[in-house]
C-alpha positions as CSV (number, residue, x, y, z in Angstrom):
1,M,120.0,115.8,11.0
2,N,118.7,118.0,8.2
3,H,115.9,120.2,9.5
4,K,114.3,120.5,6.0
5,F,113.9,116.7,5.8
6,V,112.4,116.5,9.4
7,F,109.9,119.2,8.6
8,C,108.8,117.6,5.3
9,F,108.5,114.1,6.9
10,V,106.6,115.4,9.9
11,L,104.3,117.4,7.6
12,A,103.6,114.4,5.4
13,I,102.8,112.3,8.5
14,L,100.4,115.0,9.8
15,V,98.6,115.2,6.4
16,V,98.2,111.4,6.2
17,L,97.0,111.2,9.8
18,S,94.6,114.1,9.5
19,V,93.0,112.6,6.4
20,S,92.8,109.2,8.1
21,S,91.3,110.6,11.3
22,S,88.7,112.6,9.4
23,S,87.4,109.4,7.8
24,A,87.8,107.1,10.8
25,Q,84.8,105.3,12.1
26,E,82.4,107.2,14.3
27,E,80.2,105.1,16.5
28,R,76.8,105.8,17.9
29,A,75.3,103.2,20.1
30,G,77.8,100.6,18.8
31,K,76.9,101.0,15.1
32,P,79.1,102.7,12.5
33,V,77.9,105.8,10.8
34,K,76.9,105.1,7.2
35,G,79.6,105.9,4.6
36,R,82.4,105.7,7.2
37,T,84.8,102.8,7.7
38,R,87.4,101.9,10.4
39,L,90.8,103.3,9.9
40,L,92.4,99.9,9.4
41,D,89.9,99.1,6.7
42,R,91.5,101.8,4.6
43,M,95.1,100.9,5.2
44,D,97.5,98.4,3.6
45,F,100.8,97.3,5.1
46,G,103.7,95.9,3.1
47,G,106.7,97.1,1.3
48,Y,109.7,95.9,-0.7
49,L,112.6,93.5,0.0
50,G,115.6,93.3,-2.2
51,A,118.9,91.4,-2.2
52,Q,121.9,90.9,-4.5
53,F,124.9,88.9,-3.5
54,G,128.3,88.4,-5.2
55,T,131.0,90.9,-6.2
56,I,128.4,93.6,-5.5
57,T,126.2,92.9,-2.5
58,M,123.1,95.0,-1.9
59,V,120.3,94.5,0.7
60,N,117.2,96.8,0.7
61,V,114.4,96.7,3.3
62,S,111.5,99.1,2.8
63,P,108.4,98.6,4.9
64,Q,105.4,100.8,3.9
65,V,102.0,101.8,5.1
66,T,99.4,102.9,2.5
67,Y,96.2,104.8,3.2
68,R,93.3,104.6,0.6
69,I,92.0,108.2,0.6
70,T,89.6,107.3,-2.2
71,E,89.4,104.0,-4.2
72,K,91.6,105.6,-6.9
73,F,93.9,107.8,-4.8
74,H,96.3,106.3,-2.2
75,A,99.0,108.0,-0.1
76,G,101.6,106.4,2.1
77,L,104.8,106.5,4.2
78,G,107.8,104.2,4.2
79,I,111.1,103.6,5.9
80,N,114.1,102.7,3.8
81,Y,117.3,100.9,4.6
82,L,120.0,100.0,2.1
83,Y,123.3,98.2,2.5
84,Y,125.8,98.2,-0.4
85,R,129.2,96.5,-0.6
86,D,131.5,96.5,-3.7
87,K,134.4,94.0,-3.7
88,R,135.9,95.4,-6.9
89,F,137.8,97.9,-4.8
90,T,140.7,97.3,-2.4
91,P,139.7,97.6,0.4
92,P,136.1,96.7,-0.4
93,Y,133.8,99.7,-0.6
94,S,130.7,99.7,1.5
95,L,127.9,102.1,2.6
96,S,124.7,102.2,4.5
97,A,121.8,104.4,3.7
98,Y,118.6,105.0,5.6
99,G,115.7,107.4,5.4
100,G,112.0,107.6,4.7
101,S,109.6,108.0,1.8
102,V,106.3,109.7,1.1
103,F,104.4,108.6,-1.9
104,T,101.1,108.8,-3.8
105,R,99.4,106.5,-6.2
106,Y,96.6,107.2,-8.6
107,F,94.9,104.2,-10.2
108,V,94.2,105.3,-13.8
109,W,92.5,102.0,-14.9
110,R,91.6,99.1,-12.6
111,D,95.0,98.0,-11.1
112,L,97.2,100.1,-13.3
113,F,98.6,103.2,-11.4
114,A,100.8,106.2,-11.6
115,H,103.3,106.6,-8.7
116,L,105.1,109.7,-7.3
117,E,107.6,109.3,-4.4
118,Y,109.9,111.5,-2.5
119,A,112.6,109.5,-0.7
120,P,115.4,111.3,1.2
121,L,118.2,109.0,2.3
122,Y,121.1,109.6,4.7
123,I,124.1,107.9,3.2
124,S,127.0,107.0,5.4
125,F,130.3,106.5,3.5
126,P,133.4,105.6,5.5
127,D,134.7,109.2,5.4
128,Y,131.7,111.2,4.2
129,H,128.0,111.5,5.2
130,A,125.3,113.1,3.0
131,W,121.6,113.5,2.5
132,V,120.3,112.5,-0.9
133,H,116.9,113.7,-2.0
134,D,115.4,111.3,-4.6
135,L,112.2,112.1,-6.5
136,M,110.9,109.1,-8.4
137,V,108.0,109.0,-10.9
138,G,106.6,106.1,-12.8
139,G,103.9,103.6,-12.7
140,G,103.0,100.0,-11.9
141,Y,100.5,97.2,-11.7
142,R,98.8,95.6,-8.7
143,Q,98.0,91.9,-9.0
144,W,95.6,90.6,-6.3
145,L,96.5,87.3,-4.6
146,G,93.3,87.1,-2.6
147,Q,90.7,89.5,-1.2
148,R,93.2,91.5,0.9
149,S,96.7,90.7,-0.4
150,Y,98.5,91.7,-3.5
151,V,101.8,92.0,-5.3
152,V,103.0,95.2,-6.9
153,L,105.3,95.6,-9.9
154,M,106.6,99.2,-10.6
155,V,109.0,100.9,-12.9
156,L,110.2,104.2,-11.6
157,F,112.6,106.9,-12.8
158,N,114.7,109.0,-10.4
159,V,114.3,112.5,-11.8
160,N,116.7,113.9,-9.2
161,E,119.5,111.3,-9.7
162,S,122.9,112.4,-8.5
163,F,126.3,110.9,-8.0
164,Y,125.5,109.9,-4.4
165,S,122.1,108.4,-5.2
166,P,122.0,104.6,-4.7
167,Y,119.3,104.2,-7.3
168,S,120.1,104.1,-11.0
169,N,117.4,104.5,-13.7
170,P,115.2,102.7,-14.4
171,I,114.3,101.4,-10.9
172,I,112.3,98.2,-11.0
173,R,110.5,97.2,-7.8
174,I,108.5,94.1,-6.8
175,G,106.6,94.4,-3.5
176,F,103.6,93.2,-1.6
177,G,100.7,94.6,0.4
178,I,98.2,93.2,2.9
179,G,95.0,95.0,4.0
180,F,93.1,94.3,7.2
Protein backbone atom coordinates (compact mmCIF):
# COMPACT_ATOMS: atom_id res chain seq x y z
CA MET A 1 0.00 0.00 0.00
CA ASN A 2 1.27 3.50 -0.79
CA HIS A 3 2.58 5.14 2.39
CA LYS A 4 1.85 8.64 1.12
CA PHE A 5 -1.84 7.74 0.67
CA VAL A 6 -2.04 6.19 4.14
CA PHE A 7 -0.43 9.26 5.72
CA CYS A 8 -2.77 11.71 3.92
CA PHE A 9 -5.87 9.66 4.72
CA VAL A 10 -4.98 9.24 8.41
CA LEU A 11 -4.12 12.95 8.66
CA ALA A 12 -7.49 13.89 7.15
CA ILE A 13 -9.33 11.61 9.58
CA LEU A 14 -7.45 13.14 12.52
CA VAL A 15 -8.29 16.68 11.38
CA VAL A 16 -11.98 15.90 11.01
CA LEU A 17 -12.09 14.08 14.37
CA SER A 18 -10.22 16.83 16.20
CA VAL A 19 -12.59 19.47 14.84
CA SER A 20 -15.58 17.31 15.73
CA SER A 21 -14.38 16.50 19.23
CA SER A 22 -13.65 20.15 20.00
CA SER A 23 -17.24 21.06 19.23
CA ALA A 24 -18.87 17.96 20.73
CA GLN A 25 -21.39 18.43 23.46
CA GLU A 26 -20.11 19.06 26.96
CA GLU A 27 -22.49 18.26 29.71
CA ARG A 28 -22.79 19.69 33.18
CA ALA A 29 -25.50 18.26 35.41
CA GLY A 30 -27.21 16.70 32.38
CA LYS A 31 -27.61 19.99 30.47
CA PRO A 32 -25.67 20.90 27.32
CA VAL A 33 -23.37 23.92 27.41
CA LYS A 34 -24.84 26.81 25.42
CA GLY A 35 -23.52 27.12 21.87
CA ARG A 36 -22.49 23.46 21.76
CA THR A 37 -24.26 20.59 20.01
CA ARG A 38 -23.97 16.82 19.99
CA LEU A 39 -21.50 15.35 17.50
CA LEU A 40 -24.24 13.56 15.54
CA ASP A 41 -26.21 16.82 15.20
CA ARG A 42 -23.40 18.17 13.01
CA MET A 43 -22.96 15.06 10.85
CA ASP A 44 -24.67 13.84 7.69
CA PHE A 45 -24.44 10.32 6.30
CA GLY A 46 -25.04 9.46 2.68
CA GLY A 47 -23.14 9.09 -0.53
CA TYR A 48 -23.48 8.12 -4.14
CA LEU A 49 -24.62 5.01 -5.97
CA GLY A 50 -24.15 4.56 -9.68
CA ALA A 51 -24.76 1.81 -12.20
CA GLN A 52 -24.60 1.33 -15.94
CA PHE A 53 -25.32 -1.97 -17.69
CA GLY A 54 -24.83 -3.15 -21.25
CA THR A 55 -21.73 -3.35 -23.41
CA ILE A 56 -20.01 -1.29 -20.74
CA THR A 57 -21.00 -2.21 -17.19
CA MET A 58 -20.04 0.05 -14.33
CA VAL A 59 -21.07 -0.06 -10.67
CA ASN A 60 -20.00 2.66 -8.24
CA VAL A 61 -20.66 2.63 -4.48
CA SER A 62 -19.42 5.61 -2.45
CA PRO A 63 -20.69 6.02 1.14
CA GLN A 64 -19.71 9.31 2.82
CA VAL A 65 -19.88 11.09 6.14
CA THR A 66 -19.95 14.89 6.24
CA TYR A 67 -19.25 17.11 9.24
CA ARG A 68 -20.66 20.67 9.38
CA ILE A 69 -17.74 22.70 10.74
CA THR A 70 -19.82 25.86 10.27
CA GLU A 71 -23.15 26.34 8.53
CA LYS A 72 -21.31 27.26 5.32
CA PHE A 73 -18.19 25.08 5.52
CA HIS A 74 -18.44 21.26 5.55
CA ALA A 75 -15.74 18.57 5.39
CA GLY A 76 -16.02 14.85 4.95
CA LEU A 77 -14.60 11.43 4.28
CA GLY A 78 -15.73 8.72 1.93
CA ILE A 79 -15.00 5.20 0.75
CA ASN A 80 -15.11 4.44 -2.97
CA TYR A 81 -15.59 1.19 -4.87
CA LEU A 82 -15.85 0.99 -8.66
CA TYR A 83 -16.34 -2.07 -10.89
CA TYR A 84 -15.90 -1.64 -14.65
CA ARG A 85 -16.34 -4.22 -17.46
CA ASP A 86 -16.09 -3.55 -21.20
CA LYS A 87 -17.40 -6.28 -23.54
CA ARG A 88 -16.04 -4.58 -26.67
CA PHE A 89 -12.74 -6.39 -26.09
CA THR A 90 -12.02 -10.11 -26.44
CA PRO A 91 -11.75 -11.33 -23.75
CA PRO A 92 -13.89 -8.72 -21.97
CA TYR A 93 -11.85 -6.12 -20.12
CA SER A 94 -12.64 -5.59 -16.44
CA LEU A 95 -11.19 -3.82 -13.43
CA SER A 96 -11.96 -3.03 -9.83
CA ALA A 97 -10.94 0.13 -8.04
CA TYR A 98 -11.23 1.07 -4.40
CA GLY A 99 -9.99 3.85 -2.19
CA GLY A 100 -11.11 6.79 -0.17
CA SER A 101 -11.89 10.45 -0.49
CA VAL A 102 -11.46 13.61 1.53
CA PHE A 103 -13.61 16.57 0.54
CA THR A 104 -14.75 20.04 1.51
CA ARG A 105 -17.80 22.07 0.56
CA TYR A 106 -18.36 25.76 0.94
CA PHE A 107 -21.93 27.02 0.55
CA VAL A 108 -21.68 30.27 -1.37
CA TRP A 109 -25.39 31.03 -1.46
CA ARG A 110 -28.16 29.09 0.30
CA ASP A 111 -27.83 25.51 -1.03
CA LEU A 112 -25.39 26.27 -3.87
CA PHE A 113 -21.85 25.12 -3.01
CA ALA A 114 -18.27 24.83 -4.24
CA HIS A 115 -16.69 21.38 -3.85
CA LEU A 116 -13.04 20.21 -3.64
CA GLU A 117 -12.17 16.50 -3.37
CA TYR A 118 -9.04 14.36 -3.26
CA ALA A 119 -9.85 10.74 -4.17
CA PRO A 120 -6.99 8.24 -4.41
CA LEU A 121 -8.03 4.91 -5.93
CA TYR A 122 -6.20 1.61 -6.12
CA ILE A 123 -6.97 0.15 -9.55
CA SER A 124 -6.56 -3.55 -10.10
CA PHE A 125 -6.14 -4.53 -13.75
CA PRO A 126 -5.69 -8.22 -14.63
CA ASP A 127 -1.92 -7.76 -15.10
CA TYR A 128 -1.22 -4.34 -13.53
CA HIS A 129 -2.01 -2.53 -10.27
CA ALA A 130 -1.71 1.21 -9.69
CA TRP A 131 -2.71 4.07 -7.43
CA VAL A 132 -4.51 6.91 -9.19
CA HIS A 133 -4.69 10.27 -7.40
CA ASP A 134 -7.69 12.26 -8.61
CA LEU A 135 -8.29 15.87 -7.59
CA MET A 136 -11.79 17.05 -8.42
CA VAL A 137 -13.16 20.60 -8.27
CA GLY A 138 -16.59 21.91 -9.08
CA GLY A 139 -19.87 22.73 -7.51
CA GLY A 140 -23.35 21.58 -6.85
CA TYR A 141 -26.76 22.15 -5.42
CA ARG A 142 -28.46 20.59 -2.38
CA GLN A 143 -32.24 20.08 -2.57
CA TRP A 144 -33.91 19.40 0.78
CA LEU A 145 -36.44 16.55 0.89
CA GLY A 146 -37.41 17.14 4.52
CA GLN A 147 -35.91 18.61 7.66
CA ARG A 148 -32.94 16.25 7.71
CA SER A 149 -32.64 14.61 4.29
CA TYR A 150 -31.51 15.97 0.94
CA VAL A 151 -30.42 15.14 -2.60
CA VAL A 152 -27.21 16.58 -4.05
CA LEU A 153 -26.41 17.26 -7.72
CA MET A 154 -22.77 18.03 -8.55
CA VAL A 155 -20.68 18.73 -11.62
CA LEU A 156 -16.97 18.13 -11.03
CA PHE A 157 -13.81 18.27 -13.12
CA ASN A 158 -10.85 15.98 -12.50
CA VAL A 159 -7.88 18.35 -12.78
CA ASN A 160 -5.47 15.43 -12.34
CA GLU A 161 -7.03 13.19 -15.01
CA SER A 162 -4.71 10.47 -16.29
CA PHE A 163 -4.89 7.45 -18.56
CA TYR A 164 -5.69 5.19 -15.59
CA SER A 165 -8.31 7.44 -14.01
CA PRO A 166 -11.77 5.86 -14.14
CA TYR A 167 -13.44 9.29 -14.21
CA SER A 168 -13.76 11.30 -17.42
CA ASN A 169 -14.61 15.00 -17.43
CA PRO A 170 -17.13 16.31 -16.62
CA ILE A 171 -18.16 14.10 -13.70
CA ILE A 172 -21.86 14.35 -12.86
CA ARG A 173 -22.97 13.00 -9.49
CA ILE A 174 -26.36 12.62 -7.88
CA GLY A 175 -26.29 11.62 -4.22
CA PHE A 176 -28.15 11.85 -0.95
CA GLY A 177 -27.60 12.74 2.67
CA ILE A 178 -29.36 12.18 5.97
CA GLY A 179 -28.69 14.08 9.17
CA PHE A 180 -29.49 12.89 12.67
